[in-house]
N, C-alpha and C positions, 0 to 999 in steps of 0.2 A: 939753942937747937930746937927746943920745943916751940919757942915763939916763931922761929922761922918756919917750922913745920906747919903751924897753924896758918901762918900767913900764906904759905904755898897752897894749903888746902883751900883757904878762902879764895885765893886767886884762881885756883883750878875750878872752883865752883862758879866763880864769876865768869871765867873765860869759856866754860862749857855748860851753859845753862840748860841745854837740851838732853844732856846725858841722863838726867834724873827721869825725864819723860820716857826715854828709851828703856831705862831699867824697869820702869813701871810696866811698859808694854811687854817686855820679856817676862816679867813676873806674871802678867795676865795670861800669856800663852801657856806658860807652865801649869797654871791652874786648870786650863782647859784640858791639857793632856792628862793631868792628874785625875780630873773628874772622869774623863773618858776611860782611863784605865780602871778606875774604881767601878764604873758602870759595867765594863766588860768582865771584870773580876766577879762582880755580884751576879751578872748574867751567867757566867760560867758556874759559879757556885749553885745558882738556881737551877741551871741545866743539869748539873750533877745530882742535885737533890731530886729534881723531877725525873731525870733519867734513872737514877737509882731507885726511885719509888716505882717507876714503870717497870724497871727490871725486876724488882721484888714482886710486883703484882703478877707479871708474866711468869716468873719463875715459880711462884706459889701454885700456878695453875698447870705446871708441867707434869706429865705422867710419871709414875714411879719407874725406877729401873727394874725391868723384869729380866731375870737371867735366861729364861726360855727364849724370849724375844731377841735377846742379845746374840744367841748362838744360832738361831734358825731364821731364815728369811720368812716374811709373812706372805703367805700365798694370796693370790688374787682370784676372785670369783668372776666368772663370765656368765651373764644371764641372757636368756632369750627374750623374745618379744612379749612373752607372757609373764616375765619376771622370775622364771625358774632357772636355777643354776644348772648349766650343762657342762661346764668345764672348770677345773681348778688349776691355776698356773703357779708353779713355784713349790710344789710338793714333791719334786723328784728327789731321789736318793743322791747323795754326794759323798765323795771320799774326803773324810775329815783328816787333816794333818796337824799334829801337835807342833808347838814351837821348836822343840828339840830336833824335830825331823825336817825343819826348814833350813836348807843350806844358807850360809851366810851370803853367798853371791846373789841368791834370790832376794833376800832381805835388802841388800844394798840397792838392787835395781828398783824395788818397790819404793823405798824411802827416797831415792834420788828424784823421783818424779812426783810422789804424792806428799811427802812430809819430811824434808831433809833434816829438820830440827826436832824430830819426834822425841828423841831422848832428852831434850833440853827444856821443853815447855811442860806446863802442867795441864794440858788439855786445850789451851788456847795459845796460838802463836801470835804474840803482840806485834812483832815486826811484820809478819805476813798480814795481820789484821790492819795495820796502819796503811800498808800499800793498797789493800782492798777498799778501805774507807776513802782514800784519795781518789781511787778509780770510780767509786760510787758517787762521789761529789761531782766529779768532772764529767762523768758519762752516764749518770743516772743510777738509782738504787738497783742493786742486783747485777750491775755490770760485771763485777768480778768477785769471786768467792775467796774466802780465807780459811776454809774449813781444814782442820787437821784430820788425821786418821781417826782420832778419838771422836771428833765432831761428826765425821761421816758415819761412824758406827751408830751414834745416837740418832742421827737423822734417819738412817735406814731402819733402825729398830723401833723407834717410838714416834717419829714425827712425819708430817707430810712434806711434799716437795715445794709447797708454796713459799715464795720469797717475801716474807713479812717480818716486821720488827718483832712481833710476838714469837714467831717461830725461831728467829735467830737468838732471841734472848733465852728461850727455853733450851735451845741447842747448846748455848754456852754454859748455862747452869748445869745441865745434865752431863756435859763433858767434864766439868770440874768434879762433879760427884763421882763419875766413872773413874777418873784418875785416882781418886781417894780410895776407891774400893778394889781396884785391880792394878796389877803390876803392868809395866810397859810391855813385857813379853806376852802377858795374857791378852792385852788389848791388841797387839799385833797379830796374835794367833786368831782372835775373833775376826779381825778384819779380813785376813787373806782367805779365811774359810767362808765368810759371809758374802763377800763381794761377788757381783755378777760379771761373768766373762763372755757374755753373748751366747747365742744359739742354745739358750735354755740351760747353760752350764753355770754352776755355782762352785766357788772354791778353786784355789789355784792348783791344787793337786788334780782335781777333775779336769780342769782346763788343760793341763799339761798332757794328760792322757788323750783328751778329745782332739786337740789340735796337732799334737806331735807323736802321740803314742809312747810317751816316755814318763818315767818317774821324775820328780823334781831334781834329784841329784844327777840325772842324766842329761839335763837340758844344756844346750850350747848357749853362749853368751847372747847371740842375736835372738834366740828363742826366749830367754829370760827377760830380755828387754821388751820384746813384744808383749808378753803376758803382763808385765808391770804396767804397760801403757794402755791396755785394753779397757780397764774399769771406768775411765773417765767418760768414754762414749762407746759402750759395748757394740752397739749396732753400727755406728759410724765407722768403727775400726774393724769390722768383720772382714777377715782376709779373703773370704770366699766371695763377698759381694763388692767390697771396696779395697782391693789389694794395695793400691797406691796410697790410700789413706793410712792403712796399717803399716806400710813401709815407712812413711814419713814419721809416724808416731814412734816406731821402733828406733829410728835414727835419733829422734829427740831425746829419748831415754838414755841412749848411749852417750850422747853429748853431755847430758847432765851428770852421768856417772863419772865421766872423765873430768868434768869441771870440779866435782866434789872429791876427786882423788880416789874413786873406787876402782877405776881401771886406768890403764895407761893410754896414751894417744894411739900407740900402735894397735892395741887391742880394740879400741873404738873403731879405727878405720877398717880393720879386718872384719869386724862384725857388721859394719855398715855396708861392706861389699857383698854380703850374703843377703839376698832378697828373702823376705819372710816366707814367701810361697815355696822356696826351694826345698824346705824340709817339712812342709805342711802336708798332713794326710789329705789325700784327694777327697773332694766333697762327696762324691758318690759312695765313698766308703764310710761316711759318717751318718749312719742311719740309726734310728731308735724306735721305740714303741710309739705308735701314733696316738694322738689325742682323739677323743670323740669329736667328730666333725672337724677333722684335722685342717682341711683347707680353709674353712671358714675361720677357725681360730688363728691361723697364720695371718690372715688379712686383718683380723682384730688387733693383733699384736702390732702390726705395722702402723695402723691408724692411731693407736694409743701413743706410740712413740713419736709419731708425727705431731701430736697435739702438744707435746711438751717433754720435759726431762723426767719421764715417768718410767718406772721399772715394774712391768706387770708381774715379774717373778718374786718381787720382794717388798712391794709397797702396800700390800694388803688392800688392793683396790676392789671395788665392785663395778664391773664394767657392764653397762646395760647396752645390749646390742639389738639389731634388727632381725635376728634369726627367726624364721618360722620353722620350728622343729619338724613338723610333718612334711613340709616341702623338702627340708634337708635330708630327712630319712629316705624319702622317695628318690631323691637325686642320687644318693649313695647306693640305693638298691639298684637303680638303673645301671650305674657305672661298675659296681663291684660284683654283680651277679648277672646271670643270663635269664632271669625270670621275666624281665620286661623287654629288654632289647638284646638281640643276639649279636655279639661281637665275634669276628672271625677267629680271634686268638687273644691271649692275655697281653700281647705286646702292643696292640693298638691302643692309642691313648685318646683321651677326650678332656676338654675343659669347658665348663658351663657356668653361666651366671644367671640367676633369676633375681630380678629386682622389681620393685613397685614402680609402675610407669609414672605416677604422679609425684612421688617423693624422692626417688633414687635410692630408697632403702633396699639393701640387698637381703633377700629372703633366704637364699641358698646359694652355695658354691660347690660345684663339683670340680675339684682341682686336678684330679688324675685318677687312674685306675690302679694305683699302688695299694695293695691291701695291708701290707705289713711294714711300711716305711713311714717314719715320723717326719712330717713336714717335707715330703719329697717335692719335686718341682711342681709348682702350681700352674698348670696350663691355662687356668681361667684368668689369672692375674699377671702372669709373668711370661707372656708369649711375644716377646719383643722381636724375635728373630724370624717370624713367619709372616706371610703376606695374606691379606684378607680376601683376595679374589674379587668377584663381582659384588660382594656386599658393600664395597666402597662406592659403587656407582651413584646411589642416592646422595652420598655425602660430598663427593668431589665433582660430580657431573651435573645431574639433573636438578638436585636441590639448589645449588648456586645459580643455575640458569633461570630457575623460577624466581629466586630471591632477588637477583640483581638485574635480570633482563626481562622480567615479567613474562616469561614463556608460559604458555598454557599447556595443559596436558595433551592438547591436539597438535602442538607445534610439529611441523613437518620436517623430517630429516631423512636423508637418503642413505640407505644401506647399500654400499657399492664397494668395489675394489678400491683400497685406500692405503695411504702411507703416513707414517709419522712425519713431522717437519724435517727430520734429518734424512728422510728418504727410505727409512726402514719400513718394510711391509708389515701391515697389521692384518690379522685374520679374525674371523668369527670362530666360535668354538666348533661349528659344523662346516667351516670353509665354504659357506653359501652366502648369497646376497639376495635380499628381497626388495630392493628398490625403495621408493618413497614410502614412509610410514610415519605414524605419530610417535612421539617420545614415550607415550604410554606403552605402545606395542614394543618399542625397542627395549624398554626396561623389563617388562614381564617376560619377554623372550630372551633377555640377557644378551643383546647384540653388542659386540665390542666396538664396531666401527661407529655407530651412532653415538655411543658413550664418549669416544674420543672427540668426535665433532662437537658435542655439547661442551666438553672440557675446554676445547680450543676457543669456542665462542665466548665463554665467560672469562677465560684467562687464568693462569696458574695462581696469581696473587689473590684473586677473589675466591678461588676454590680453596686455597690455603686458609684464608680468613674464615670462610664458612665452616671448615672442619674444626678449626680452633674453637669456634663458638660452641661446638658440640662436644668439646672435651677431647679433641684429637689434634693436639699441636704438632705440626711437622716442621722440621727445619727447612726442607726443600721439597717441592712438589713438581715432579717432572711429568711429561705427557704419559709415560707408561703407568703412572699412578692412577690414571683415569680408569683403567681396567683391573686395578688391584696390585700393580707393581710397586708396592711401598710397604715398609715394615713399621714396627712399634704399634701394632693394633692388637690388643688382647680382647677376649670375650667380654671382660668387664668394661673396657673402654667402648667397645662396639655397642654393648647394651645401653650404656649411658647416652650414646649418640642417637640410637634408634628410639629410645624412650622420649627423646625430645620431639620427634615427629609425632608420637602418640600423645604428647602432653601440650598440644597447641603451641609448640615452639619454645616452651619453657625448659631450660636445662637444669638438672640437679646432679651434682657430682655423686656417683655411686659410692655408698658408704655402708659400713657395718656397725659403727659405734654411735650410740645416741648420746650417752653421757658417762662420766666417770665419777664415782663417789669415793672419797678418801676414807682412811681408817676412822677418822673422828665421826663419820656418819653425817656430817653437816657440809663440809667443803665439797663442792662438786664442780666439774668442768663439763659444760655442754658443748657437744660438737655442732656448731652452728653452720649447718648446710642450708643455704638459702637459694631459692629458685631465682634464676635470672632469665631475662628475655634473650634468647640466643638467636632466633630467627623469627620471621613474620608468621603469624598464625595461618596466613594464606599458603605460605610455602609448606608448612607442616602438614596441613590438610591435603593439599594437592599431591604431595609426595606419598602420603599415606594412601590416598585413593588409588594411585597407580600401583602401589605395592600390594593393595588388596587383590589386584588382578593376578599377581604372582601366585596367590593362593586361590586360584580359580581353575575352571575346566576350559578356559579359552585355549584355542589352538596355539601350541608352542609355549604355554606358561610353564615355568620350570619348577614351581612349588606344589604341584598337584598332590604329591604324597603327604604334604604337611597340612592339608585341609582338615579342619575339624568341623563337621556339620553343625550348623546353627550358631557357630561362634564367630562374630565379626572380628577379623584379624588381618594384619598386614605383615609382610615379611619379604625376605630376599635370600636366595641361594648364593653360594659362592664357591668356586674351586680355583686352584692355581694350576699352572702347567709346568711341565718339564721342557727345557730347551732341547733342540736336536742334539747338542753336545751331551746333555745329561742322559738322553735315551741311550746313547752309545756308551757313556761312562758307566751307567748303572745297569746296562744290559736289560733294558725294559721291553716289555711286549706291548707294541702299539695296539694290538687287537683288543687288549683289555682296557684301553683308554685310561691308563693310570694317571693319578694326580697325587701330588704330595700333601695337599690340604683340602679338606671339604668343610664348608661353613654353612650355618643357617642362623639368621637373626629374624625374630618375629615378635610381634607385640599386639596386645589388645589395649583397651582403655584402662585395664587393671594391672597387667603384668607385661614385662619384657624379658625375653630370653635370648641369649646369644650363645652359640655352640661352635666349638672347633673340634674336628677329629683329624687324626693323623698318627704318625709314628714319631718317636723321639728323634730319629735320624731322618732327614729329608730324603735320603736315598732309598728308604723303604716306601714303596708306593701303595696307594689305596686303589685297588681295582674298581672298575665301574660298579659292580654289584654291591660294594661296601660304601659307596659314596652317599647312599641314602641314609646311613646311620645318623648323620647329623640331624636330618629332618625327623627321624624316628624319635630321637631324644627330645627334640622340641615338642613334637606332637604329644607324646606321652605325658611329659611334665606339664604342659599347658592344659591338657585335658584334665589332669588330676587336680590342679590347683583351681581350675575354673568351674569345677562341678559344684552344684548347689549354691552358686552365687550368681548375682545378676551381672552381666557384662554388657553395658550400653555400647551402642555403635558410636563411631566417631562422628561428632557433630560439625556440620559445615558452618564456618564463621561467616559473618556478613561481608567479609572482605573477599569472598569467593562467590562466583555465580556459575551455575550449570546452564549451558547453552546448547541448543541443537545446531549442529554443523553439517553441511553437506560434505560427505566423505570425498576426499581427494582434492578439494579446493585448497589452493595455496597462494596467498594467505587465506585464512579461514573465512568462509562466507556462510551466511545463514541459508538454509534450504528454502526453495520456493514451494509454492503449493503443488507444483508439478514434480518435485523431487520424489522419486520412489522411496518408500520406507526403508528398503534395504540399503539405501545410500545416505541414510541419516544416522549420525552418531551424536552422543551427548558427551560433551567434554567440559572441563573446568577452566575458568579464566579468572585472573585477578580482576576484581570488580573495577569496571571502568575501561578495561582493555578488550572486552568482548566484541566480536564482529558486529557491524551494523549493516553492511552491504549484503544484499540478497543475491544468491547465485542465479544465473540465467541458463546454466548448462542444460537443465531439463525443462526449461520454460516452453510452453505452448501458447501461441497466440489464440486468444478467444476468437470464435467464429463471428463474423460480422452479423449484425441484425439486419435482415432483409424483409421488406414489405412490398406488396404490390396491389394494384387496383385496376378495374376496367372502367373506362369512361364511355358510356353507351352513346353519348351525343356525337362523338367523333370517331368511334370505333378504335380507340387507343387503349393499350395496356401499358401502365406506367409502373416502374419498379424504382424503389429507393433503398439505400443501405447506409449503415454507419458503423464506426468502430471507436471505442473510448480511447484507444491509444494511437489514433491515426496521426495526429500532429506530433506527439511525443516520439514516436518511432518512425515517422515519415513513411507511412504504409502506402502500398499500392494494392490494387485489387485485381484478381484474376477472375474474369466473368465468363460464364458459359450459359447459353440459352438452350433449353430443351423443350420439345413439344410432345404432346401426347400421342401424336401419330408416329413417333420414333425419330423425329428429327433432332439433331444436336449440332450446335454451332458455337465454336470458341470465338469470343469477341476480344481475346487478348487481355493485356494488363492495362490498367488505367488508374488515374487518381480520382476520376469522377465518381460520384455516388448516386447517379440516376441513369435510367435507361427507359426509352419510350418506344413501343412497337406500334407502328402505324398500321391501319387497315387490318386489325386483328380479325382472324377468321372465326366465324361463329362455330361453336361446338368444340373448339380447340382449347386445350389446357397448356398454358405457357409456364414453364418452371425456370426460374433464374437461380443459378448456382454461383455464389460469390465466395472467394477465399482471400484472406488478408495475407500480405507478403511483406516481411521485414527483410533486413539485410541478411539475417541468418535463419529465419524461421518462416514457415508457412502454416497458416491456421487450418483447421477443418472447415468444411463448407457451411456457409449460412444460406438457406434457401427460402424461397417463397414461390407459391404457385397461384396463378390466376386463370380461371376457366371462363372463356367467352361464351355467353349463353347462345343457344340456337335462335335463329330468327323465325318468327311466326309469319306465314304468308297471308296477305290480305287479298281475298277473292273478289274481283269487281262484280257489281250487280249485273252488268250487261254481257257477261260471258255467256255465249250460246250454249244451249243444252246439247250435250254430246250424244244424246239419244237419237238425234237426227243424223248422225254420222256414225254408223255402226262400225266402220273400219278404224275410226280413231284418228283419221288423217285430216289435216286442215292447216290453215295458216295460223300460226301460234301468236302472231303479233301483227297488228295493222301497220306498225312502223318498220317492220322488218320485211326485207324482200326475200329472205331465205325460207327454208322449210322449218317450221317450228314444231315443237312437240305439243300435240294437242292436249296433253295432260296439264299444261299450264305451270309446270315446275320451273321456278325462276333459275335454278341452277342449270337447266338444260337449254336455255335460250342462247345457243351457240351457233345460230344459223348464219348464213352468208349475208352480208350487207349488199344492197343494190347500188346502182351507179350514183344515186343521189347522196351517198356517204352518210346516210342517216346513222347516227351512232347506235351501236348495239348496247342495250342496257347492261349486258354482262361484261363490258370492256374492262371495267375497273379490276375485276378479279381474274382477267384472262391470264396474266403472266404467272401469278401464284398458282393457279390451278393447273397450268401445264407441267409444274414440278411434281404434282400429285394428281394425275389424270383420273384416278379412280375415286377420288374423294366425293365427287358429285353423286355417285351411285347411292351414297348413304342418305341423300336427301329424299329418295323415293321410298316411302314406307313399304316394306315387303309384305305387310299384311293387309294392304289396301288394293282391292281388285280394280282393274282398268274400267274406267267409266264406259268405254265402248265395248267392253267384253272381249277385246282382242289383245291379249297380253303380248302375243308375239309381235304385233305391230308396234306397240310402244317400245319394246326392246330393240326392235330394228331401228326405229327413229333415234333412240338413245345412242346406239352405236354410230349412226351417221353423224350425230351432233358431236360425238367425241372426236371424230376424225376431221 
């Protein structure tokens, strides 16, 4: 048997020679797996060693367990811009409840949602931790927490909120120590008394009183479930602000209670059918003692919570803010007393925000006029249900038109009867229409119809985009929004938008928090608010320049009351209106011109202020005389904060040019040298879009240049004239000839530029009057005068001496057969010719002289006596010659 066996083994070896090779291969693979396992094992050991070492190092640096810190929340300090503490948060009184007074039903609700294995673990729930580790590996560190109630107490009492390995290690270490030194009952008691329940409330007993007005043992199941669920996100589950979130959280707690056997399915469903708000105390009844600078503090708390999972009431934070205490004090003095601004009654409300134009840092907030209510409604930051009126026009109408359409401040627009696109009639506030005007005028006079036309020109989508860039995101923007028919605009948001205009188009989100410093004094979170380019600097400046006219004495400007002498500022008024139905419904008096809201937003290069005034209920109107209060609040606060500091004027960027424009031209044209000064305006244009064409409306053609001369050799007077625009404007000339003897002759219109007068008369002055005529204009006259000199008579040597003829009669000329004048005057040789037709030397002048028969009398000097001493004879001969 044995031999056979060997033989079979040998045969097997011989018949399967490759099996040995395969065995060796398998053996090699096993070695690799073994080595890999050893490597992983040693890495794990190394990791445990390193991790343990790190844990030991971190744990050794953990703070000691302080019994005082365990039982009381650590208050946070709020510091102003100077570094001084002006408010402490978390120091309020609270109702402390011992474990024995906590109903078992309340404990069941809390443990179901927060730490269901609380009585089973020693401070750290390993099962819960494993799930959190897996989530952190797959979704990133910090994705899911595994904190037990014990760990939460440690974190709230001794550690910061930062999610780091060091903090988690210290938290675990201190949780283990806490479990060693305190019973489970004591730890649970610490927790429910220490935890924050929102609205400044600490401890579950205080929360029961605040939300439901009940003791713990009086709470209904749905109320216990709500309170158990609040601590995870106290502000996110605030039933007054987020009732649906609170309802969902309550239902989750009830589901978990049923899952863990604490309540039946029927009890769960019955409690889920009761909405948390059904038994909630009304918000208006939950008032308390206000903080100093209550409205400002309220905004600080919101911003801190928005920065992360921080609890201002328990985390011992130092919150550095942007508050200017002097400005805040003055703001509250304006709103809460009658020393500065006179309010008609205590019911009228106001909301106001003052911020730094360049940074967006809020210097003061006037949230309301409540004197004794803690964190009452903040009309400065929570005015989502009111409309902004005409303060929206630069944001939805004219700003977008300049930004996207390159409109100038001169852009012409017609104020006329008009309708919305759906046919609904739109009116101006005064029910009047002023025809064509600039958008500058339309804005400072707050005309509604031009505003709508500007909105329509730019389009709703572009208007919406423009507003969003200025911190005003709207879901929908309809045509009615162009004149203020839109909601979700608070003074804080409006101030942020207007500051953008004053900051060269750079937007900064309005904010109160600069940074947060944690309990360790080293860890800090900076509120990184960065400027962003929201609109073009050209748009910002041009809108600002138009809004400066609102604060001017120009006819129709709406902001005259807000003018601060010597302070360069821009701003806009705004009111909303009641509909005809509301007039009837609220029984309003039209004669008082009532409005539900009155606004003013204004800014300088240093500060921006936005103000709302009105009543808590829209049905209560503001009469006309009280609508000025918004401007009064702005003016007083801006004057106060601007005194003793330099306020530079707004600087025009290179992207804008100021150009002279002839008023009324459309499109814009430059004035000509003939445009009257009263018809010239100076407007702003985006550089490169300014007008280049010159207006001709007031143009006057220059008078032609006229010259003339006398040519003695041929007795001609020649005139010439010219005009520099003759060819360009295809000019004609209207010519009139005047003579010194009173003659005037129109020679009609011609394109010629010369005139010659033949046989010019001696001693006569010829004046030529020439006017240039274009298709639309006639110039003034260009003139020239030429005087023809008198002719000097040459006396022949052979003229007989008249002394031989005492009567003065004789033949005046041997070549004439008529009776001549013996005095030899050439002008009087008008005798009759004889039959031989010998020409009369005076023939050339005969026709002209017949038109003026008396002219020749001037040729006889009156101071020369007759040579024959017979004056009468000469006169008689002269008369005969004239006939």
